[in-house]
C-alpha positions as CSV (number, residue, x, y, z in Angstrom):
1,M,-0.3,33.5,-18.2
2,H,-2.6,32.8,-20.6
3,D,-3.4,33.8,-24.7
4,V,-4.6,37.4,-24.5
5,T,-4.9,38.8,-27.4
6,S,-3.8,42.6,-27.2
7,P,-3.7,45.9,-30.0
8,L,0.2,44.7,-29.5
9,T,1.5,42.0,-28.9
10,G,-1.9,40.1,-30.8
11,S,-1.5,36.1,-29.7
12,L,1.5,36.0,-27.6
13,P,1.4,35.9,-24.0
14,V,0.0,38.7,-21.6
15,Q,1.1,38.6,-17.8
16,T,-1.8,38.2,-15.8
17,T,-0.6,38.0,-12.5
18,T,-0.6,40.9,-10.4
19,P,2.4,42.1,-8.1
20,E,-0.3,40.8,-5.0
21,E,-0.7,37.6,-6.0
22,A,2.7,37.4,-7.0
23,A,3.7,38.5,-3.3
24,I,0.7,36.2,-2.3
25,K,2.8,33.6,-4.1
26,A,5.8,34.3,-2.9
27,A,5.7,34.2,0.9
28,T,3.6,30.8,0.2
29,L,7.3,29.4,-0.9
30,I,10.2,31.6,1.4
31,E,7.5,29.5,3.8
32,S,8.8,26.2,3.3
33,L,12.2,27.1,3.4
34,P,13.4,26.1,7.0
35,W,11.2,23.1,6.6
36,L,13.1,21.9,3.4
37,Q,16.5,22.3,5.1
38,R,15.2,20.3,8.1
39,F,13.9,17.3,5.8
40,A,15.7,17.5,2.8
41,G,17.5,13.7,2.6
42,Q,15.4,12.7,5.3
43,I,13.1,9.9,6.1
44,V,9.6,10.9,6.2
45,V,7.0,7.5,6.6
46,V,3.5,8.4,5.8
47,K,0.6,5.8,6.6
48,Y,-1.8,6.6,4.1
49,G,-5.3,5.8,6.0
50,G,-8.2,3.4,3.7
51,N,-10.7,6.0,5.3
52,A,-8.0,9.1,3.6
53,M,-8.6,7.0,0.6
54,D,-12.2,7.5,-0.7
55,D,-12.1,10.6,-2.7
56,P,-10.1,9.7,-5.9
57,E,-9.4,13.4,-6.2
58,S,-7.6,13.2,-2.6
59,L,-5.9,9.9,-4.0
60,R,-4.1,12.0,-7.2
61,T,-3.6,14.8,-5.1
62,F,-1.6,12.6,-2.0
63,A,0.7,10.6,-5.5
64,E,1.3,14.1,-6.3
65,D,2.6,14.9,-3.3
66,M,4.7,12.0,-2.5
67,V,6.5,13.2,-6.3
68,Y,7.1,16.5,-4.9
69,L,8.4,15.4,-1.1
70,R,10.6,12.6,-3.8
71,H,11.7,16.2,-6.0
72,V,12.7,18.0,-3.0
73,G,15.5,15.6,-2.0
74,I,12.9,14.0,0.8
75,K,13.0,10.7,1.2
76,P,9.1,9.6,1.6
77,V,7.9,5.8,2.7
78,V,3.9,4.9,2.4
79,V,1.8,2.5,4.3
80,H,-1.2,1.6,3.5
81,G,-4.2,0.4,4.8
82,G,-7.8,-0.7,3.5
83,G,-10.0,-0.7,5.6
84,P,-12.8,0.0,2.9
85,Q,-12.3,-1.8,0.6
86,I,-11.7,-4.6,2.3
87,T,-15.3,-4.4,3.5
88,A,-16.2,-3.8,0.4
89,M,-14.7,-7.2,-1.2
90,L,-15.9,-9.1,1.4
91,D,-19.4,-7.5,0.2
92,R,-19.2,-8.3,-2.6
93,L,-18.4,-12.2,-2.1
94,G,-21.2,-12.2,0.3
95,I,-18.4,-12.4,3.8
96,V,-20.1,-10.7,7.3
97,S,-17.6,-8.5,8.5
98,E,-17.0,-8.4,12.5
99,F,-15.2,-6.7,14.4
100,R,-14.5,-6.8,17.7
101,G,-12.5,-4.8,20.0
102,G,-12.3,-2.1,17.7
103,Y,-10.1,-5.0,15.6
104,R,-11.6,-6.7,12.3
105,V,-11.8,-10.8,12.5
106,T,-10.4,-12.5,10.5
107,T,-10.3,-15.6,9.7
108,P,-8.3,-17.7,7.3
109,E,-11.2,-17.2,4.3
110,T,-11.1,-13.4,5.1
111,M,-7.8,-12.7,5.2
112,E,-7.1,-14.6,2.0
113,I,-9.7,-11.6,0.8
114,V,-7.2,-9.4,3.2
115,R,-3.9,-10.2,0.9
116,M,-5.9,-9.8,-2.2
117,V,-7.0,-6.4,-1.3
118,L,-3.9,-4.9,0.1
119,T,-1.5,-6.1,-2.0
120,G,-3.4,-6.0,-5.5
121,Q,-5.6,-3.5,-5.5
122,V,-4.8,-0.8,-3.0
123,S,-1.5,-1.3,-3.3
124,R,-1.3,-1.0,-7.0
125,D,-3.7,2.0,-6.8
126,I,-0.9,3.8,-5.5
127,V,1.8,2.9,-6.8
128,G,0.3,3.8,-10.1
129,L,-1.2,7.1,-9.5
130,I,2.4,7.9,-8.2
131,N,4.6,6.2,-11.0
132,E,2.1,8.1,-13.6
133,H,5.0,11.1,-12.2
134,G,7.5,8.9,-13.6
135,P,9.1,5.2,-12.7
136,L,9.5,6.2,-9.1
137,A,7.0,4.0,-6.6
138,A,7.9,0.3,-5.6
139,A,5.2,-2.0,-4.1
140,V,6.3,-4.1,-1.3
141,S,4.1,-6.3,1.1
142,G,5.1,-6.7,5.2
143,E,6.1,-10.2,4.3
144,D,8.8,-9.3,1.5
145,A,11.8,-10.3,2.8
146,G,11.2,-10.1,6.1
147,L,10.5,-6.6,6.8
148,F,7.6,-7.1,9.3
149,T,7.2,-10.3,11.7
150,G,4.3,-10.2,13.4
151,R,2.8,-12.6,16.3
152,R,-0.9,-13.0,17.0
153,R,-3.4,-11.4,19.5
154,G,-6.6,-11.4,20.7
155,A,-8.6,-8.0,22.3
156,L,-9.9,-6.7,25.7
157,V,-14.2,-6.0,25.5
158,D,-16.3,-5.7,28.3
159,G,-12.7,-7.0,30.2
160,V,-13.0,-10.2,28.3
161,E,-10.0,-11.6,26.0
162,V,-11.7,-12.5,22.9
163,D,-10.2,-14.4,19.7
164,L,-9.5,-12.0,16.5
165,G,-8.6,-15.1,15.2
166,L,-5.4,-14.0,12.8
167,V,-4.5,-10.6,14.2
168,G,-1.5,-9.2,14.8
169,D,0.6,-7.2,16.2
170,V,4.3,-6.4,14.4
171,V,7.0,-8.1,17.3
172,A,9.7,-7.0,14.2
173,V,11.0,-5.3,12.2
174,D,14.1,-5.4,9.0
175,P,14.1,-2.5,7.3
176,A,17.3,-3.5,4.4
177,G,14.9,-4.1,1.8
178,V,12.8,-1.3,1.7
179,L,15.8,1.3,3.0
180,A,17.5,-0.3,-0.3
181,Q,14.5,1.1,-2.4
182,V,15.2,4.9,-1.0
183,E,18.5,4.8,-1.6
184,A,18.0,3.6,-5.2
185,G,15.3,6.8,-4.9
186,R,12.1,4.8,-5.3
187,I,8.7,5.4,-3.3
188,P,7.8,2.7,-1.5
189,V,4.4,2.0,-1.1
190,V,4.1,-1.2,2.3
191,S,1.2,-2.9,2.8
192,S,0.4,-3.9,6.4
193,I,0.7,-7.7,6.5
194,A,2.8,-9.5,8.3
195,P,3.8,-13.2,8.5
196,D,3.3,-14.8,12.0
197,G,6.7,-15.3,14.2
198,D,5.0,-18.0,15.8
199,E,3.3,-19.6,13.1
200,P,5.5,-20.3,9.7
201,G,3.9,-19.8,6.3
202,Q,0.9,-18.2,8.1
203,S,0.0,-14.5,7.4
204,L,-1.0,-11.7,10.1
205,N,-3.6,-8.9,9.5
206,I,-2.1,-6.1,11.3
207,N,-3.0,-2.8,12.3
208,A,-1.6,0.1,9.8
209,D,-0.9,2.9,11.8
210,A,1.2,0.8,14.2
211,A,3.2,-0.5,11.2
212,A,3.6,3.0,9.8
213,A,4.8,4.0,13.4
214,A,6.6,0.7,14.1
215,L,8.4,1.4,10.1
216,A,9.2,4.6,11.6
217,V,11.4,4.0,14.2
218,S,13.3,1.1,12.6
219,L,14.4,3.1,9.4
220,G,15.5,6.4,11.8
221,A,13.1,8.5,10.5
222,A,12.3,12.2,10.9
223,K,8.2,12.8,11.0
224,L,5.3,9.8,11.0
225,V,2.6,11.3,9.5
226,I,-0.8,9.9,10.0
227,L,-4.0,10.4,7.4
228,T,-7.1,10.0,7.8
229,N,-10.3,11.5,7.4
230,V,-10.7,13.9,10.3
231,A,-9.0,16.9,11.6
232,G,-6.9,15.4,14.3
233,L,-7.0,15.2,17.4
234,Y,-9.5,16.9,19.9
235,S,-9.7,18.0,23.2
236,D,-14.0,18.6,23.2
237,W,-15.4,16.6,20.9
238,P,-17.8,17.2,19.0
239,N,-16.6,21.5,19.6
240,R,-14.8,21.7,16.7
241,E,-12.9,25.3,18.1
242,S,-10.9,22.0,20.3
243,L,-8.3,20.2,17.8
244,V,-5.8,20.4,19.4
245,S,-2.1,21.8,17.5
246,H,0.4,19.8,19.3
247,I,1.0,18.3,22.5
248,R,4.2,16.7,23.9
249,S,4.1,12.1,24.6
250,A,4.3,13.0,28.5
251,E,0.2,14.6,27.5
252,L,-0.6,12.7,25.1
253,A,0.0,8.9,26.9
254,A,-2.5,10.4,30.0
255,L,-5.1,10.8,27.7
256,L,-5.5,7.7,25.6
257,P,-7.1,5.6,27.9
258,A,-10.3,8.1,27.1
259,L,-10.0,9.1,23.8
260,D,-12.7,7.8,21.1
261,T,-11.6,4.0,19.9
262,G,-11.0,4.8,16.6
263,M,-8.7,7.8,17.2
264,I,-7.1,5.5,19.6
265,P,-4.8,3.6,17.3
266,K,-3.5,6.8,15.6
267,M,-2.2,8.4,18.5
268,A,-1.5,5.5,19.8
269,A,0.6,4.9,16.7
270,C,2.2,8.7,17.2
271,L,2.5,7.8,21.1
272,A,5.3,5.2,20.0
273,A,6.7,6.5,16.9
274,V,8.2,9.5,19.6
275,Q,8.7,7.2,22.6
276,G,10.7,5.2,19.9
277,G,13.3,8.1,18.7
278,V,11.2,10.0,16.2
279,D,11.5,13.4,16.4
280,K,7.5,14.7,15.9
281,A,4.8,12.2,14.6
282,A,1.5,13.8,13.1
283,V,-2.1,12.9,12.8
284,I,-4.3,15.2,9.8
285,D,-7.2,14.7,7.7
286,G,-6.2,13.5,4.6
287,R,-9.0,14.9,2.8
288,I,-7.6,18.0,2.7
289,P,-6.0,18.8,-0.9
290,H,-2.1,18.4,-1.0
291,S,-2.6,17.6,3.3
292,I,0.6,16.3,3.5
293,L,2.9,19.6,1.9
294,L,0.6,22.1,4.4
295,E,1.5,19.8,7.5
296,I,5.3,19.4,6.1
297,F,5.9,23.0,5.0
298,T,3.7,25.8,6.8
299,G,4.8,26.3,10.3
300,S,2.1,25.9,11.7
301,G,0.7,22.4,9.6
302,I,-2.9,21.4,9.7
303,G,-3.2,19.0,12.5
304,T,-2.4,17.2,15.4
305,E,1.1,16.9,16.3
306,V,2.9,14.9,19.2
307,V,6.7,15.7,20.1
308,A,8.9,14.2,22.7
């Protein structure tokens, strides 16, 4: 409706939505019905990547999507990275970023910056935007209440094992703290840092895709959705018409070693989630406005979905 003046009604609002426009809106709403029924009361873990956060408008619509899920009876849990934001802060401080085998080499000095950016900047930004719609979100570090336990890892570069410093894998998850937030009606926003299980007092930089998958399995989530800055998995990159809509876990496992380096952690996380009991996992383009709603509430989705 719009305030359109007419000779008969004066300043009363006049209906300007045509029957055709109304029918399109109704069809869109009713398409979501089976998915609202499917996911009602279920946990959906959403990994929000640093590369999908570059645009403030995308971050705003992401926050709206989380609030929407919460109000239609779905229980969203956000796990975030922050690679670009970490790099930007390191650059500001004159600290050189080094990557080996696709991982950031994390010195003790770099780890301090990682913690500061993830828990003090990125997490707070997401929580703040969600909470513009009400007191719904709560920040949680992977270090809190034993949520994650990590173990240091290296990487193979040209067949040689290299030291990555304070980089680790999630080896254990205690979801009790996150579940308490969910049951209280809150949206947990989890930063991907873990205490080192082998060295008490030390923190590790954890890949957020892997952390999201491990948390989704531990929570018994109905779906894992990974947002990034590409549309999904392509069978014949760079042919953009080769976007894979659905793939089974066995097919993905066979393809995984040949994938682009940047896509491997995301698809490996989807595979780990599905193999761990999560019904579905998907990689979607977080730059598309309301991409989460399009993925969850439409029959075809918008990215690449992995199923058992």
